[in-house]
Each structure stands twice: as C-alpha cells, then as structure tokens.
C-alpha positions in Angstrom: 51.9 -2.0 -0.4 49.9 -3.5 -3.2 46.2 -2.6 -3.5 43.4 -5.0 -4.0 39.8 -5.0 -5.2 37.2 -5.7 -2.5 33.7 -6.8 -3.7 30.9 -6.8 -1.1 27.6 -8.4 -2.2 24.5 -9.4 -0.3 20.9 -8.9 0.5 19.2 -5.5 1.1 19.6 -3.9 4.5 22.5 -6.0 5.6 24.6 -2.9 6.2 26.9 -3.4 3.2 27.3 0.3 2.4 28.0 1.3 6.0 30.7 -1.4 6.4 32.1 -0.7 2.9 32.4 3.0 3.7 34.3 2.3 6.9 36.6 -0.2 5.3 37.4 2.1 2.4 38.2 5.0 4.8 40.4 2.8 7.0 42.4 1.4 4.0 42.5 4.7 2.1 40.6 3.1 -0.8 37.9 4.5 -3.1 34.3 3.5 -2.1 31.5 3.0 -4.6 27.9 2.4 -3.6 26.4 0.7 -6.7 23.0 0.6 -5.0 22.9 4.4 -5.2 23.4 4.2 -8.9 20.4 1.9 -9.4 18.4 4.0 -7.0 19.2 7.1 -9.0 17.9 5.6 -12.2 14.8 4.4 -10.2 14.2 8.0 -9.0 14.6 9.3 -12.6 12.1 6.6 -13.8 9.6 7.6 -11.0 9.9 11.4 -11.7 9.3 10.9 -15.4 6.4 8.5 -15.1 8.1 5.4 -16.4 7.3 3.5 -13.2 5.2 4.0 -10.0 2.2 5.7 -11.6 0.1 2.6 -11.9 1.7 1.5 -15.1 5.2 0.6 -16.4 6.8 2.2 -19.5 10.1 0.5 -19.2 10.8 0.3 -22.9 10.6 4.1 -23.0 13.0 4.3 -20.1 15.5 2.2 -21.9 15.4 4.6 -24.9 16.5 7.6 -22.7 19.2 5.8 -20.7 22.0 7.5 -22.7 20.7 10.8 -21.5 21.0 9.8 -17.8 24.3 11.0 -16.3 25.4 9.6 -12.9 28.5 10.5 -10.9 29.7 10.6 -7.3 30.9 13.8 -5.7 33.0 13.7 -2.5 31.5 15.4 0.5 34.4 16.1 3.0 32.0 16.9 5.8 30.2 13.5 5.5 33.4 11.6 4.7 31.9 9.9 1.6 30.8 10.7 -1.9 27.2 11.6 -2.7 25.1 10.5 -5.7 24.4 13.1 -8.4 21.7 12.5 -11.1 22.1 14.9 -14.1 24.1 17.3 -11.9 21.6 17.2 -9.0 22.5 15.9 -5.6 19.9 13.2 -5.0 21.6 11.4 -2.1 18.6 12.0 0.2 15.8 11.4 -2.3 17.1 8.0 -3.4 17.0 6.6 0.2 13.2 6.8 0.6 10.9 3.8 1.1 9.2 4.7 -2.2 12.4 4.4 -4.2 13.1 1.1 -2.3 9.8 -0.2 -3.5 10.8 0.0 -7.2 14.6 -0.3 -7.3 14.7 -4.1 -7.7 12.3 -3.9 -10.6 14.5 -1.3 -12.3 17.6 -3.4 -11.6 16.0 -6.3 -13.5 16.3 -4.4 -16.8 19.2 -5.8 -18.9 20.1 -2.5 -20.5 20.2 -0.7 -17.1 22.5 -3.4 -15.7 24.7 -3.2 -18.7 25.1 0.6 -18.5 25.9 0.5 -14.8 28.2 -2.5 -14.9 30.3 -0.9 -17.6 30.6 2.3 -15.5 31.5 0.2 -12.4 34.2 -1.8 -14.2 35.8 1.5 -15.4 35.8 2.8 -11.8 37.8 -0.2 -10.5 40.5 -0.4 -13.2 43.2 0.9 -10.9 42.2 -1.3 -7.9 42.3 0.1 -4.4 38.5 0.1 -4.4 35.7 -1.2 -2.2 32.4 -1.7 -4.1 29.2 -3.1 -2.7 26.1 -4.3 -4.5 24.4 -7.4 -5.8 26.6 -8.7 -8.5 30.0 -7.2 -7.8 31.9 -10.4 -7.1 30.0 -12.4 -9.8 29.8 -10.0 -12.7 31.6 -6.6 -12.1 34.8 -7.9 -10.5 34.9 -11.7 -10.9 38.6 -11.6 -10.3 38.5 -9.5 -7.1 41.1 -10.5 -4.5 38.5 -10.3 -1.7 34.8 -11.2 -2.1 32.4 -10.9 0.8 28.7 -12.1 0.8 26.7 -10.4 3.5 23.5 -11.9 4.9 21.2 -11.6 7.9 17.7 -12.8 8.7 14.9 -10.8 7.1 13.6 -9.8 10.5 17.0 -8.4 11.6 17.3 -6.5 8.3 13.8 -5.1 8.5 14.3 -3.9 12.0 17.5 -2.0 11.0 15.8 -0.5 7.9 12.7 0.5 10.0 14.8 2.3 12.6 16.8 4.0 9.8 13.7 5.3 8.1 12.1 6.5 11.3 15.3 8.4 12.1 15.0 10.2 8.7 11.4 11.2 9.6 9.5 8.8 7.3 6.2 7.4 8.5 6.4 3.7 7.9 5.3 0.5 9.6 7.6 -2.4 10.5 5.3 -4.8 8.6 5.6 -2.8 5.4 9.4 -2.6 5.7 9.6 -6.4 6.3 7.4 -7.0 3.3 9.6 -4.8 1.2 12.7 -6.6 2.3 11.3 -10.0 1.5 9.9 -8.8 -1.9 13.3 -7.4 -2.8 15.1 -10.6 -1.7 12.9 -12.6 -4.1 13.2 -10.2 -7.1 17.0 -9.8 -6.6 17.5 -13.6 -6.3 15.3 -14.6 -9.2 15.9 -12.0 -11.9 17.1 -13.2 -15.3 20.1 -11.0 -15.6 22.8 -11.0 -12.9 20.7 -12.5 -10.1 22.0 -12.1 -6.5 24.0 -15.1 -5.6 27.1 -15.8 -3.5 30.3 -16.1 -5.6 32.0 -19.5 -5.3 35.0 -18.1 -3.5 33.2 -15.4 -1.5 33.4 -15.3 2.3 29.9 -15.5 3.8 29.4 -12.9 6.5 26.2 -13.3 8.6 25.7 -10.2 10.8 22.3 -11.0 12.2 23.6 -10.8 15.7 26.6 -8.5 15.3 27.0 -4.9 16.2 28.7 -2.4 13.9 32.0 -2.4 15.8 32.3 -6.2 15.7 31.4 -6.3 12.0 34.0 -3.7 11.1 36.8 -5.3 13.1 36.1 -8.7 11.6 36.0 -7.5 8.1 39.1 -5.3 8.5 41.0 -8.3 9.8 39.9 -10.3 6.7 40.9 -7.5 4.4 44.3 -7.0 6.1 45.1 -10.7 5.7 44.1 -10.7 2.0 46.3 -7.6 1.3 49.3 -9.2 3.0 49.0 -12.1 0.6 49.2 -9.9 -2.5 
C-alpha cells in the first residue's frame, strides 16, 4: 500500500501531538513533533540567557544555532520518540509552562525556522510520516496528501492544558494558562515568517467538544480514505 504524508497544523493545546502520535502508531508511520524542536531551542535559549532573563539577546542566539544539535530517540516503553538537545533527553523540561511562555517568541526568528524547516523536510522525504506543528501544510510539506487544521475554543484548550500541567505537578492558575494560550495564538498568527494559517486544501477539525476516542476515530477514517485514493 502506498504511503502518504500527513500534515497536522493548528493552535496550541488542540491535542495535535496526541492525535498525531496515535495516528502514526495505527498506520505504522513515523511521527515527528515539530513543536518539541522549537521548545528545545527555546530551552537552550533560556538556559544560556538569550531570553527569559529580563532581556533578549536573540542575535547572539542566531550566531550559535549551528552548534545546537536536535534529534529524536525512540522510547519503546512510551511508544514514541523523545526530544534530545545536544545529546541530553529534555522531553520533560521542554513541556513546562515557562518554556511555553517563550516558545512562540523563539519561533518568530527567521533563522530558527529555516534551520528546523530544512530538518523537517529531510525527515519526510520517504513519506509515511505524520508531522504536526504550525506551518507543516503551508511551508514544510505544501504537497502533503492529507492536511488537517486543528482548532478549538481558547477556553477549551486552556482547560486541557491546565489539567495537563497540574498532572505534571506544576503550580499554575487557569487564568495564567488561558492568557498564555491567547498570547501564543496572537504571536503564532501574526509573526512575519511562516504565520499560523489554514492551508487552502486543509480539512478543518474543531475538537472543542470531542473526546480523544471520537477525535482519533474521525481522523483515522479521513486518513484511510486519503490513503485509498493514492
């Protein structure tokens, strides 16, 4: 059976990664979480004082981008690959609220996007891949056979994110999470380079009122029909 490229874009906290992981596993495809890549560079920037210390030194960050090595390592126990930054497993560190507060700012940087887009394009050369992010269907894989644009109300997304952070042991307020979601929406949609937008031929998928099981079944059905047409 022919393999296709599946591009899943959308707003933060719509559950893109969760669905993409499930879909890739069911289809036997490779899954790539591009958000983890941007979060890893954000973590690097925070650790090295390029952002988050009351000032931004983003021009200096750009100069050291060639020294930043990113790769995914499969974790059989978890059933998905984890993000490694310069040979360090940072899967847990990149999921914090603090990193979420700065990731959209880092993702605005043209040189950062260029570096990661080139890596992402190389990952998908052989197809049989499910990749999620903000510009996968518009920039990384504009010719993807299946493009999905996920959305949900800010309140629904903030509630999901809030519960997720609490389960990880972080002390956060719902109001702060909602503010972060809305701030990221604005930055992602208004940045100069590769802004978040729905590709013309993408299927819009609003999951505001859907459970995980219903979301997965609907998306799998869409993917199966698309694969049959290839």
